[in-house]
C-alpha positions as CSV (number, residue, x, y, z in Angstrom):
1,M,-0.1,0.1,-0.1
2,F,3.1,2.2,0.5
3,E,4.8,1.8,-2.8
4,R,3.3,4.6,-5.2
5,N,3.2,2.4,-8.6
6,T,6.8,1.6,-8.8
7,S,6.8,-2.0,-9.0
8,M,8.4,-1.6,-11.9
9,A,11.1,0.2,-11.3
10,N,14.9,-0.4,-10.3
11,H,15.7,1.1,-7.1
12,L,18.9,1.5,-5.4
13,V,18.6,2.1,-1.1
14,I,21.7,2.7,0.8
15,V,22.3,2.1,4.4
16,E,25.3,2.1,6.5
17,S,25.9,-1.0,7.8
18,P,25.6,-4.5,6.5
19,G,23.7,-5.7,9.4
20,K,21.2,-3.4,8.8
21,A,20.6,-3.5,5.3
22,G,19.6,-7.6,5.3
23,T,17.1,-6.4,7.6
24,I,15.7,-4.0,5.4
25,K,16.3,-6.4,2.1
26,G,13.6,-9.1,3.9
27,Y,10.8,-6.0,3.6
28,L,11.1,-4.6,0.3
29,G,10.2,-6.1,-3.0
30,S,12.6,-7.9,-5.4
31,N,12.6,-4.6,-7.6
32,Y,14.6,-2.6,-4.5
33,K,18.3,-3.8,-3.9
34,V,19.7,-2.9,-0.4
35,V,23.5,-2.2,-0.2
36,A,26.0,-0.6,2.4
37,S,28.0,1.9,2.2
38,K,30.2,0.7,5.6
39,G,29.5,4.3,7.2
40,H,31.7,7.0,5.8
41,I,32.9,7.2,2.4
42,C,34.8,10.6,3.0
43,D,37.1,12.6,5.1
44,L,39.0,15.3,5.9
45,P,42.7,14.4,5.2
46,V,44.7,12.7,8.1
47,S,48.1,14.2,7.0
48,S,47.1,17.9,6.8
49,L,44.5,21.0,8.1
50,G,42.1,20.1,5.3
51,V,40.0,23.4,6.2
52,D,40.6,26.6,4.0
53,I,40.4,29.0,6.6
54,E,41.1,31.9,4.7
55,N,37.6,30.9,2.2
56,G,34.9,30.5,4.6
57,F,36.7,27.6,6.2
58,K,35.7,24.9,3.2
59,P,36.4,21.6,3.7
60,K,38.8,19.9,1.4
61,Y,37.2,16.3,1.7
62,I,39.1,13.2,0.6
63,N,37.6,9.7,0.0
64,I,38.8,7.4,2.6
65,R,41.7,5.1,1.9
66,G,40.5,1.4,1.5
67,K,36.3,2.5,0.1
68,G,37.7,2.7,-3.9
69,E,36.4,-0.5,-4.9
70,L,33.5,0.2,-2.3
71,I,32.9,3.4,-3.5
72,Q,33.4,2.1,-7.8
73,S,30.5,0.0,-7.0
74,L,27.8,2.2,-5.2
75,K,28.5,4.1,-8.2
76,K,27.9,1.6,-11.0
77,E,24.9,0.7,-9.5
78,A,23.6,4.3,-8.2
79,A,24.0,4.9,-12.4
80,K,21.4,1.6,-13.1
81,A,18.9,2.2,-10.4
82,D,16.0,4.6,-11.9
83,S,16.1,6.6,-8.0
84,V,18.5,6.2,-5.1
85,F,16.6,6.5,-1.4
86,L,19.8,7.3,1.2
87,A,18.8,5.6,3.9
88,T,22.0,6.1,6.8
89,D,21.0,6.4,10.4
90,P,18.2,9.5,11.3
91,D,20.6,11.7,13.5
92,R,23.3,14.1,11.7
93,E,26.1,12.0,11.0
94,G,23.9,9.9,9.0
95,E,22.5,12.9,7.3
96,A,26.3,14.2,6.4
97,I,27.0,10.7,5.0
98,S,23.8,10.8,3.0
99,W,25.0,14.2,1.7
100,H,28.3,12.5,0.9
101,L,27.0,9.5,-0.9
102,A,24.9,12.2,-2.7
103,R,28.3,14.0,-3.8
104,V,30.8,11.4,-4.4
105,L,28.4,9.0,-6.2
106,G,27.1,11.7,-8.4
107,I,23.9,10.8,-7.5
108,D,20.8,12.8,-9.3
109,S,19.2,15.3,-7.1
110,T,15.7,14.2,-9.1
111,K,17.1,10.7,-8.5
112,A,18.5,10.6,-4.8
113,K,15.7,10.6,-2.5
114,R,16.4,10.8,1.3
115,V,14.4,8.5,4.1
116,T,15.0,7.8,8.0
117,F,13.3,5.4,10.2
118,H,13.5,5.6,14.1
119,E,13.3,2.2,14.0
120,I,13.6,-0.9,11.6
121,T,10.2,-2.9,11.2
122,R,8.4,-3.8,7.9
123,D,5.7,-0.9,8.4
124,A,8.6,1.6,9.4
125,V,10.4,1.6,6.4
126,K,7.8,0.9,4.2
127,Q,6.3,4.2,5.0
128,A,9.7,5.6,4.8
129,I,10.1,4.7,1.6
130,A,6.5,6.1,0.4
131,R,7.2,9.4,2.2
132,P,11.4,10.4,0.6
133,T,12.5,14.0,1.6
134,A,15.2,16.3,0.6
135,I,18.8,16.0,2.1
136,D,18.5,18.3,5.7
137,E,21.4,20.5,4.6
138,N,21.0,22.2,8.5
139,R,22.1,19.0,9.9
140,V,25.0,18.5,7.4
141,D,26.3,21.5,7.7
142,S,25.9,21.5,11.9
143,Q,27.5,18.1,11.5
144,Q,30.7,19.4,9.4
145,T,30.9,22.5,11.8
146,R,31.5,20.1,14.6
147,R,34.0,18.4,12.3
148,I,35.8,21.3,11.4
149,L,36.4,22.3,14.9
150,D,37.5,19.7,16.1
151,R,39.9,19.4,13.6
152,I,41.0,23.0,13.9
153,V,41.7,22.5,17.8
154,G,42.9,18.9,17.0
155,Y,45.3,20.1,14.3
156,K,46.7,23.7,15.4
157,L,47.1,22.2,19.8
158,S,48.6,18.8,19.3
159,P,51.5,20.2,17.7
160,L,52.1,22.3,21.1
161,L,51.7,19.6,23.2
162,W,54.5,17.5,20.5
163,K,56.8,20.6,21.7
164,K,56.4,20.7,25.6
165,I,55.0,17.4,26.7
166,R,55.7,14.6,24.3
167,S,55.3,13.9,20.7
168,G,52.4,11.7,19.4
169,L,49.6,13.2,21.8
170,S,46.6,14.8,20.4
171,A,43.9,17.7,22.2
172,G,40.3,17.2,21.3
173,R,37.5,19.8,22.1
174,V,35.7,17.5,23.7
175,Q,37.9,14.9,25.1
176,S,40.4,17.8,26.6
177,V,36.9,18.6,28.9
178,A,36.1,15.7,30.0
179,T,39.6,14.8,30.9
180,R,39.6,18.3,32.8
181,I,36.4,16.8,34.8
182,V,38.9,13.3,35.9
183,V,41.2,15.4,36.2
184,E,39.4,18.0,38.9
185,R,38.1,15.5,40.5
186,E,41.3,13.2,41.6
187,Q,42.9,16.8,42.7
188,E,39.4,16.9,44.8
189,I,40.4,13.7,46.4
190,R,43.8,14.4,47.4
191,N,43.2,18.0,48.9
192,F,40.1,16.3,50.8
193,K,40.8,16.5,54.5
194,G,37.9,13.9,56.3
195,E,36.4,15.1,59.3
196,E,35.7,12.9,62.6
197,Y,32.3,12.5,63.5
198,W,31.0,9.7,65.8
199,T,27.2,7.5,65.2
200,L,25.4,6.3,68.1
201,D,22.8,3.7,67.6
202,A,20.8,2.1,70.6
203,I,19.2,-1.2,70.5
204,L,15.5,-1.3,71.9
205,S,12.8,-3.5,72.4
206,G,9.1,-2.8,73.5
207,K,6.2,-4.9,74.4
208,A,6.5,-6.7,71.0
209,K,9.4,-8.2,72.2
210,K,11.2,-7.3,69.1
211,S,14.3,-5.5,68.8
212,F,15.3,-2.4,66.5
213,T,17.3,-0.2,66.3
214,A,17.2,4.1,66.4
215,A,19.8,6.1,65.9
216,F,21.1,9.1,67.9
217,Y,19.1,12.8,66.3
218,G,20.0,15.4,69.3
219,M,19.0,17.0,72.2
220,N,15.9,19.0,73.3
221,G,14.5,18.1,69.4
222,K,17.3,20.2,67.9
223,K,19.9,17.7,65.6
224,I,23.6,17.2,67.1
225,T,26.5,16.1,65.2
226,L,28.8,14.5,67.6
227,S,32.1,15.5,66.1
228,T,34.5,14.3,68.3
229,G,35.0,11.2,70.9
230,E,35.0,13.7,74.2
231,E,31.6,14.3,72.8
232,C,30.1,10.7,72.3
233,T,31.9,9.7,75.6
234,K,29.9,12.5,77.5
235,V,26.2,11.5,75.6
236,L,27.3,8.1,76.7
237,S,27.5,8.8,80.0
238,D,24.4,10.9,80.5
239,L,22.5,8.0,78.8
240,A,23.8,5.4,81.9
241,N,21.2,5.2,83.6
242,A,18.1,7.2,81.4
243,Q,14.7,5.7,80.6
244,Y,14.1,5.1,76.8
245,A,10.4,5.9,76.0
246,V,8.6,6.3,72.6
247,K,7.9,10.2,72.6
248,S,5.9,10.3,68.7
249,V,5.2,8.0,65.9
250,K,4.8,9.7,62.8
251,R,2.9,7.5,60.3
252,G,2.3,8.1,56.6
253,T,3.0,7.0,53.1
254,R,5.3,7.7,50.4
255,T,5.2,7.5,46.4
256,R,7.5,6.4,44.0
257,N,7.4,7.1,40.7
258,P,9.0,5.2,37.7
259,A,11.6,6.1,36.1
260,P,11.3,7.3,32.3
261,P,12.5,5.3,29.6
262,F,16.1,5.4,28.4
263,T,17.9,8.1,26.3
264,T,21.3,6.8,25.0
265,S,22.9,8.3,28.4
266,A,20.7,6.7,30.7
267,L,20.8,3.0,28.9
268,Q,25.0,3.5,29.1
269,Q,24.7,4.4,32.9
270,E,22.3,1.4,34.1
271,A,24.0,-0.9,31.5
272,Y,27.3,-0.4,33.4
273,K,25.6,-0.4,36.9
274,K,23.8,-3.8,36.0
275,L,25.5,-5.5,34.2
276,N,28.8,-4.3,34.3
277,F,28.8,-3.3,30.7
278,Q,31.6,-0.8,29.5
279,T,30.0,2.0,27.1
280,Q,31.1,0.8,24.0
281,R,30.4,-2.5,24.5
282,T,26.4,-1.1,25.2
283,M,26.6,0.8,22.9
284,R,27.3,-1.8,19.9
285,I,25.1,-4.4,21.6
286,A,22.1,-1.7,21.4
287,Q,23.1,-1.1,17.5
288,E,22.9,-4.8,17.2
289,L,19.0,-5.0,18.5
290,Y,18.2,-1.9,16.3
291,E,19.4,-2.4,13.2
292,G,17.8,-6.6,13.8
293,V,18.4,-9.6,14.8
294,T,17.1,-13.0,12.4
295,L,13.6,-14.5,14.3
296,S,12.6,-18.0,13.3
297,K,9.5,-17.9,12.2
298,K,9.4,-13.7,11.1
299,G,12.6,-13.3,9.6
300,G,14.9,-10.2,10.4
301,Q,13.5,-7.8,12.9
302,G,14.5,-4.5,14.4
303,L,14.3,-4.9,18.0
304,I,14.2,-1.6,19.8
305,T,14.1,1.9,18.1
306,Y,17.1,3.9,17.5
307,M,19.5,4.1,19.8
308,R,21.5,7.7,19.6
309,T,18.7,9.6,21.4
310,D,18.2,12.5,24.1
311,S,14.6,12.4,23.8
312,L,12.1,10.9,26.6
313,R,9.0,10.9,23.9
314,I,7.6,8.0,23.2
315,S,4.6,7.5,20.2
316,D,1.2,7.5,21.2
317,E,1.0,4.0,19.2
318,A,3.8,3.2,21.8
319,R,2.1,4.1,24.4
320,N,-1.4,2.6,23.8
321,A,0.2,-0.9,23.4
322,A,2.1,-0.6,26.7
323,K,-1.5,0.2,28.5
324,A,-2.9,-3.0,26.7
325,F,0.3,-5.2,28.0
326,I,0.3,-3.9,31.1
327,I,-3.4,-4.2,31.9
328,D,-3.3,-7.9,30.3
329,K,-0.6,-8.7,32.6
330,F,-0.5,-7.2,35.6
331,G,-4.1,-5.8,36.0
332,N,-6.1,-2.4,36.1
333,E,-4.8,-1.3,39.3
334,Y,-1.2,-1.1,37.8
335,Y,-1.7,1.1,34.9
336,P,-1.9,4.9,35.8
337,E,-5.2,6.8,35.9
338,K,-3.4,9.2,33.2
339,P,-1.1,8.2,30.8
340,R,3.1,9.0,31.8
341,V,4.3,11.7,29.8
342,Y,8.1,12.5,30.0
343,K,9.6,16.0,29.8
344,A,13.0,15.7,27.8
345,K,15.9,18.1,29.7
346,S,16.6,21.7,28.7
347,G,18.7,20.9,25.7
348,A,17.9,18.0,24.0
349,Q,17.7,17.7,20.3
350,D,14.5,15.3,21.2
351,A,15.2,14.3,17.5
352,H,14.0,10.8,17.9
353,E,11.7,8.7,20.4
354,A,13.3,7.3,23.8
355,I,15.1,4.1,23.4
356,R,12.1,1.1,23.7
357,P,11.3,-2.1,21.6
358,T,9.6,-2.0,18.5
359,N,6.7,-4.6,19.3
360,L,6.1,-5.8,22.4
361,V,4.9,-9.0,20.8
362,F,8.6,-9.7,20.3
363,S,9.1,-10.2,24.4
364,P,12.8,-10.9,26.1
365,E,11.4,-14.8,27.1
366,S,10.1,-15.2,23.5
367,I,12.5,-14.6,21.5
368,K,15.6,-15.6,24.1
369,A,16.5,-18.6,21.9
370,N,17.3,-15.8,18.6
371,L,19.5,-13.4,21.0
372,S,23.2,-13.9,22.0
373,A,23.6,-13.9,26.0
374,E,24.4,-10.2,25.8
375,Q,22.0,-9.6,23.4
376,Y,19.5,-10.3,25.6
377,K,20.6,-8.7,28.8
378,V,20.2,-5.1,27.1
379,Y,17.2,-6.3,25.2
380,K,15.4,-7.2,28.9
381,L,17.2,-3.9,30.5
382,I,15.4,-1.8,27.5
383,W,12.0,-3.9,27.5
384,D,11.7,-3.8,31.4
385,R,12.3,-0.3,31.7
386,F,10.2,1.1,28.8
387,I,7.1,-1.5,30.6
388,A,7.7,0.1,34.0
389,S,7.8,3.5,32.6
390,Q,4.7,3.4,32.0
391,M,2.9,1.7,35.4
392,E,1.3,2.9,38.2
393,S,3.7,4.2,40.9
394,A,4.9,2.2,43.9
395,L,3.4,3.4,47.8
396,F,5.0,2.6,50.8
397,D,3.9,2.8,54.5
398,S,6.8,5.1,56.7
399,V,7.0,5.0,60.0
400,T,9.6,7.6,61.6
401,A,9.2,6.8,66.0
402,E,10.6,9.7,67.5
403,I,12.6,8.2,71.3
404,G,13.2,9.8,74.1
405,A,16.2,9.0,76.9
406,G,16.8,12.0,79.4
407,E,17.3,15.1,77.4
408,Y,18.6,13.7,74.0
409,V,16.0,12.1,71.0
410,F,16.6,8.5,69.1
411,R,14.8,8.2,66.0
412,A,13.5,4.6,64.4
413,T,12.5,4.6,60.7
414,G,11.0,1.9,59.2
415,E,9.3,1.6,55.0
416,T,7.4,-1.4,53.8
417,V,5.7,-1.8,50.7
418,K,2.3,-1.4,50.2
419,F,1.6,-1.3,46.3
420,P,4.8,-2.7,44.4
421,G,3.1,-0.8,40.9
422,F,6.5,-0.8,38.4
423,L,9.3,-2.3,41.2
424,G,7.3,-5.8,40.0
425,V,9.0,-5.1,36.5
426,Y,12.1,-3.1,37.3
427,E,13.9,-0.6,39.6
428,E,16.6,1.4,38.8
429,T,20.2,1.6,40.4
430,S,21.0,3.7,42.7
431,D,25.0,4.8,42.4
432,D,25.4,6.9,45.4
433,N,26.1,6.3,48.7
434,E,22.6,7.8,50.3
435,D,21.9,6.3,53.4
436,K,19.2,3.8,53.1
437,Q,18.7,3.1,56.8
438,G,15.4,2.5,57.5
439,K,14.0,1.2,53.5
440,N,12.8,-2.1,53.5
441,T,12.7,-2.4,56.8
442,R,9.6,-3.0,59.2
443,L,9.8,-1.5,62.9
444,P,7.9,-3.5,65.7
445,E,4.5,-1.8,66.8
446,L,4.9,0.7,69.2
447,D,2.7,3.5,70.9
448,E,3.3,7.3,72.4
449,G,4.3,6.8,75.8
450,E,5.8,2.9,75.6
451,I,8.5,2.3,77.7
452,L,11.3,0.5,75.6
453,D,14.3,-1.9,77.0
454,L,17.9,-0.7,76.2
455,K,19.7,-3.8,74.7
456,E,22.9,-2.0,73.8
457,L,24.5,0.7,73.1
458,R,26.6,0.8,70.0
459,H,29.0,3.9,69.3
460,K,31.4,3.8,66.1
461,Q,33.9,6.7,64.9
462,N,33.7,7.8,61.5
463,F,35.6,9.9,58.6
464,T,33.7,12.1,56.4
465,Q,34.7,10.4,52.7
466,P,36.3,12.6,49.3
467,P,34.1,12.3,46.4
468,P,34.0,9.0,44.9
469,R,36.4,9.1,41.9
470,Y,34.6,8.8,38.0
471,S,33.2,5.3,36.8
472,E,32.0,5.3,33.0
473,A,28.8,5.7,33.6
474,T,29.3,9.0,36.6
475,L,31.3,10.7,34.2
476,I,29.1,10.1,30.6
477,R,26.2,11.8,33.4
478,A,28.6,14.5,34.2
479,L,29.2,15.3,30.3
480,E,25.6,15.1,30.5
481,E,24.7,17.4,33.1
482,K,27.0,19.7,32.0
483,G,26.2,20.2,28.6
484,I,28.9,18.9,27.2
485,G,28.9,16.6,23.8
486,R,25.5,14.6,22.9
487,P,24.4,11.3,23.1
488,S,26.5,10.2,19.8
489,T,29.7,11.5,21.1
490,Y,29.7,9.8,24.8
491,T,31.1,6.7,23.7
492,P,34.2,8.3,21.3
493,T,34.8,11.0,23.9
494,L,35.4,8.0,26.5
495,T,37.0,5.5,24.3
496,T,39.6,8.4,22.8
497,I,41.0,9.7,26.7
498,L,41.5,5.8,27.3
499,S,43.3,5.0,24.6
500,R,45.7,8.7,24.7
501,G,46.3,7.4,27.6
502,Y,44.9,11.1,29.5
503,I,43.1,8.4,32.1
504,E,42.8,5.0,32.7
505,R,40.8,2.2,34.6
506,A,41.6,1.0,38.2
507,G,39.3,-1.3,38.2
508,K,35.9,0.4,37.7
509,Q,37.1,3.7,38.4
510,L,38.6,6.3,36.0
511,V,42.1,7.7,37.0
512,P,43.8,10.7,35.3
513,T,47.1,10.0,34.2
514,P,50.3,12.0,35.1
515,L,50.6,12.6,31.3
516,G,46.6,14.1,32.0
517,E,46.8,16.0,34.9
518,I,49.8,18.2,32.8
519,T,48.0,18.3,29.4
520,T,45.0,19.3,31.6
521,Q,47.5,21.8,33.3
522,L,48.6,23.5,30.0
523,M,45.8,23.3,28.1
524,S,44.2,25.6,31.7
525,E,46.4,27.9,31.7
526,Y,46.6,28.8,27.4
527,F,43.9,27.7,26.2
528,S,41.3,28.0,28.8
529,P,37.9,29.1,26.8
530,V,38.8,25.6,25.1
531,V,38.2,23.5,28.2
532,D,36.0,25.8,29.7
533,Y,32.8,23.9,30.5
534,K,30.3,26.9,29.5
535,F,31.8,27.5,27.1
536,T,31.9,24.0,25.8
537,A,28.0,23.7,26.5
538,D,27.7,26.9,24.5
539,M,29.3,25.4,21.5
540,E,26.5,22.3,21.9
541,E,23.6,24.9,21.9
542,K,25.1,26.8,19.1
543,L,25.7,23.4,16.6
544,D,22.0,22.6,17.4
545,N,21.1,26.2,16.3
546,I,22.7,25.5,13.0
547,A,20.6,21.9,12.7
548,S,17.3,23.9,13.4
549,G,18.4,26.4,10.7
550,N,18.8,28.9,13.2
551,A,22.6,30.1,13.1
552,S,25.5,29.4,10.2
553,G,28.1,27.4,10.1
554,E,30.6,29.5,8.9
555,E,29.8,33.0,11.1
556,I,30.3,30.1,14.4
557,L,33.3,28.7,13.2
558,Q,34.6,32.3,11.9
559,Q,33.9,33.8,15.6
560,F,35.7,31.1,17.2
561,Y,38.9,30.9,15.2
562,N,39.2,35.2,16.0
563,E,39.4,33.7,19.5
564,F,40.8,30.4,19.4
565,S,43.5,31.7,16.9
566,K,44.8,34.8,19.7
567,L,45.2,32.2,22.5
568,L,46.8,29.8,19.9
569,E,49.5,32.7,19.1
570,N,50.0,34.0,22.8
571,A,50.7,30.4,23.7
572,E,53.4,29.8,21.1
573,A,55.1,32.9,22.3
574,S,54.8,32.2,26.0
575,V,55.2,28.3,26.1
576,G,59.2,28.6,26.1
577,Q,61.6,26.0,24.8
578,G,62.0,23.5,27.2
579,K,60.0,20.4,27.2
580,I,57.3,20.0,30.4
581,V,58.4,16.7,32.3
582,V,55.7,14.1,33.2
583,P,56.6,13.3,36.3
584,D,56.6,9.9,37.7
585,V,54.0,8.1,40.2
586,E,56.4,7.6,43.2
587,L,55.5,4.8,45.4
588,D,56.1,4.7,49.5
589,V,58.5,1.7,48.6
590,S,62.3,1.8,48.9
591,C,64.7,0.2,46.7
592,E,66.7,-2.3,48.7
593,K,69.6,-1.7,46.5
594,C,69.8,1.7,46.6
595,G,67.4,3.3,49.3
596,R,65.4,5.5,46.7
597,K,62.2,5.5,46.6
598,M,60.3,3.2,43.5
599,V,58.1,5.1,41.1
600,I,55.7,3.9,38.4
601,K,57.6,3.2,34.6
602,S,55.4,1.7,31.3
603,G,56.7,-0.4,29.2
604,R,55.8,-2.8,26.2
605,F,54.3,-5.2,28.4
606,G,53.1,-3.0,30.6
607,K,53.3,-1.2,34.1
608,F,56.0,-1.9,36.6
609,A,57.8,-0.5,39.2
610,A,61.9,1.0,39.3
611,C,64.4,2.5,40.8
612,P,64.4,6.1,39.3
613,G,68.1,6.0,39.7
614,Y,68.7,3.6,36.7
615,P,71.1,3.6,34.4
616,A,73.5,3.2,38.0
617,C,70.5,1.2,39.6
618,K,68.4,-1.3,36.9
619,N,66.1,-2.8,40.2
620,T,62.5,-3.4,39.2
621,K,59.5,-5.4,40.1
622,P,56.5,-6.6,39.0
623,L,53.1,-4.7,40.1
624,D,50.0,-5.7,40.9
625,K,46.3,-5.2,39.4
626,N,46.8,-2.7,42.3
627,G,49.0,-0.9,41.2
628,Q,51.0,-1.9,44.2
629,I,54.3,-4.0,44.0
630,A,53.3,-7.9,43.6
631,E,55.3,-10.2,46.0
632,V,57.2,-12.8,44.0
633,S,58.1,-16.2,45.3
634,P,62.1,-16.2,46.0
635,A,62.7,-18.9,43.5
636,Q,63.6,-22.6,44.4
637,I,66.0,-24.9,43.8
638,V,64.6,-28.3,41.9
639,E,65.7,-31.3,43.3
640,G,66.9,-34.0,41.2
641,M,67.5,-31.7,38.4
642,Q,71.4,-30.8,37.5
643,C,71.7,-28.1,34.5
644,E,72.0,-29.2,31.2
645,L,74.9,-26.7,30.2
646,C,77.1,-26.8,33.4
647,G,75.8,-29.7,35.4
648,K,74.7,-27.2,38.6
649,G,71.5,-27.3,39.9
650,V,68.5,-25.7,38.2
651,M,65.5,-23.1,40.1
652,L,62.1,-23.1,39.3
653,K,61.0,-19.2,38.5
654,K,58.4,-17.4,36.6
655,G,58.4,-15.6,34.0
656,R,56.1,-13.4,31.3
657,Y,55.3,-16.5,29.2
658,G,54.9,-19.0,32.7
659,D,57.0,-21.3,34.5
660,F,60.6,-22.1,33.6
661,Y,63.6,-23.6,34.7
662,A,66.9,-21.4,35.2
663,C,70.4,-22.6,36.2
664,E,70.9,-20.7,39.6
665,D,74.6,-19.7,38.0
666,Y,72.6,-16.8,35.9
667,P,73.9,-14.7,34.6
668,N,77.6,-17.0,33.9
669,C,75.1,-19.8,32.5
670,K,72.2,-19.0,30.6
671,F,70.5,-22.5,30.5
672,T,66.7,-21.8,30.7
673,K,64.0,-24.5,29.7
674,Q,59.9,-24.0,29.8
675,V,58.3,-25.7,32.4
676,V,56.0,-28.3,30.3
677,K,52.2,-29.1,31.2
678,E,50.6,-32.5,30.6
679,A,47.2,-32.3,29.7
680,G,46.7,-35.8,30.6
681,V,45.4,-37.2,26.8
682,A,48.2,-38.8,24.2
683,C,48.4,-36.6,20.9
684,P,45.6,-38.0,17.9
685,E,48.2,-37.9,15.2
686,C,51.5,-39.8,16.7
687,G,50.6,-41.1,20.5
688,G,53.1,-38.9,22.2
689,K,51.9,-36.6,25.3
690,V,49.6,-33.3,24.5
691,I,51.2,-30.5,26.4
692,I,49.7,-27.1,27.4
693,K,51.7,-24.6,25.5
694,K,51.4,-20.4,25.4
695,G,50.0,-18.5,22.6
696,K,50.1,-14.9,22.2
697,K,46.9,-14.6,23.5
698,K,45.8,-17.9,25.1
699,D,47.0,-21.1,25.3
700,F,46.6,-23.8,23.3
701,Y,47.3,-27.7,22.8
702,G,50.1,-29.4,21.0
703,C,52.6,-32.3,20.6
704,E,55.6,-33.0,22.8
705,N,57.6,-33.9,19.7
706,Y,57.0,-30.8,18.1
707,P,58.2,-29.8,15.0
708,T,58.2,-33.4,14.1
709,C,54.4,-33.7,14.8
710,T,52.7,-30.2,13.9
711,F,49.4,-31.0,16.1
712,S,47.9,-28.1,17.8
713,S,44.2,-27.8,19.2
714,W,42.2,-24.4,20.8
715,Y,40.4,-27.2,22.9
716,L,41.5,-30.5,24.4
717,P,41.3,-33.7,22.5
718,T,39.4,-36.2,23.9
719,G,40.7,-39.4,22.8
720,E,37.8,-40.0,20.5
721,K,36.7,-40.2,17.2
722,C,33.8,-38.3,15.4
723,P,31.1,-40.9,14.6
724,E,30.0,-39.6,11.4
725,C,33.1,-38.2,9.7
726,G,36.2,-40.0,11.5
727,D,38.1,-36.6,12.7
728,I,39.1,-36.5,16.6
729,L,36.6,-35.0,18.9
730,V,37.9,-32.2,21.5
731,S,36.2,-30.8,25.0
732,K,34.5,-27.8,25.3
733,R,32.2,-25.2,26.8
734,N,34.0,-26.2,30.0
735,G,34.0,-30.3,29.2
736,T,30.1,-30.0,29.0
737,V,30.4,-30.8,25.0
738,H,32.1,-33.2,23.1
739,A,32.4,-32.0,19.7
740,C,34.1,-32.7,16.2
741,R,37.4,-30.8,15.5
742,N,36.8,-30.3,11.7
743,T,34.4,-27.2,11.4
744,A,32.7,-28.9,8.1
745,C,31.3,-31.5,10.2
746,K,28.6,-30.2,13.0
747,Y,28.5,-33.1,15.4
748,S,28.2,-32.6,19.2
749,V,27.5,-34.5,21.8
750,K,26.5,-33.0,25.8
751,I,28.3,-34.4,28.5
752,K,27.3,-34.8,32.1
753,A,29.1,-33.6,34.7
754,D,31.3,-35.5,37.2
755,I,30.0,-34.6,40.2
756,T,32.8,-36.4,41.9
757,K,35.8,-33.9,40.8
């Protein structure tokens, strides 16, 4: 019904990814050919600025290296087609890709048709094809302006960093600001001085005989903080003979509303907290779910709406589908009187819907067999959050009891679920240190005036804690709150500052490196506007104005460059010739050979501890995963084994590639031999012993008679033959499956675990 008499014509549809192409191909007729550009086909050159600053900041695009054959193929297909549908992603980046495709492929304006869809479903795709539009030049201008801004900052600033700090460094408009956020948090932590305070809890019971805890509140109705041990001791002394009685009991009901459906940043944060998925992984999986998954009888199906969005809006159709689902599954009481409508935050582009399932027919459980384990987890997260966002609020019965003890006051709180509402489906993960005392705890029945028995007084010394380091989730939230970047830039920004060594991971925390701190210091001193939070956020707003047709990219670039060029000129004249030395991180461990404090160094194989006296002192030590010097067991003499070169004793040592034997007379004798670990099975090819060998990335199995016998396998041979093709069977999935080594043969059998092992 949507194809408007085009059944006899030949049409070409160009999308960005092969996965997306495969899904869409199944929705259109045989006269539609769907191909993929595999992302951008052209960009600014790598080896030069690529921007004519004197001529209105005109970019000089070149075809991306390695895409020549693809471009030629696309040109041929476009020439044969009666019309070309440019169906790249529905954001500014996608608009720019469509614009480049039309330009590079020489597609006539009468043939080029721009189509966008926010979900890849049969109806959405056909409706888009039936209603093509022209390429949005304003959105292209916005993307191009961002690209030119980033190129100017990176290309002009990076040589300054090479000159002053280290060659190979790069600066970036958004990446430098993100690094600054992490650096400033680390400085806060270093400068933090913890303040002492004491907590005092009374363990009480009343007529119900059930014990409960009441926390010290204050004196004569006023809240008091116990700042020292002396203050706490005085209160304890005053309470020695005090009688505890219930002064008041206040009961109430608290309402908790569901969280809205996911935006890009909210999905990244929640997947990190709930699933422990890094943002790059989350976006890759979300892209797969958006582009389409093959379902057994339904073919390819896009399961979620477009995953790069800052909108909280959902369509009326989706809202009605959620209402029907909730009432059918949970009952009328679980759907609110008025449908929930969420307002986007100030500054949001609101160009797409929130991230939601495209069709509630495809519940996570019903299609679990068609999804990988990680796809299922992310899809269920999106599904549950969307359904919960449309449900009735949760209600809690709350109780606050005020306990008098002489002139002092204690408080006990309790809270129980009265009506679960949306909590029956989904609960947002908290990442703060908020006091959860009293939540989901039930107090015994208490009456005003009731005398209580004191079971115990517990006091504890505490210190205020510094603000926590950023995690991936909280850094993305900080960028979003400051208005820095957009949904499509959060993950690339984080990936860039990690890969370039400005920050690093310490477990789940993000920590600035000395390089990141020195670079931030230099940028803040000479280019403060470039790393200023408000300046960067204002620039994002200007880019939004360009996209909506309310500003000119050339004018904004000129305004920026007028100020930036002056900063650059001043910096080049002021920084001088000497390089800034990136300081080593000093450890609180002395070198046992010369007495200097050991420092952390980086080498080809990671970080290690070294004496700063090198080359006079060459002492080094390994570091553990927490950056502390690892304990190394002393080498042991192996009884009954002699050096094969000199006949002296042999020691067992640990190396980068595992355990090995070495002569005790090293370095005079350089004999070494790898420790052989036997796998306990015979080689299926020569009958020798199968041993475990070290590979570049992981261990593998090989024959002890190598190179005479070249048998090798990633999986342990079972000693059995495949009943279908005669090749060997190998053990997979922790021994639960025996499968044929021959990949062309699909034979496999499940093995029951041996519970006696």
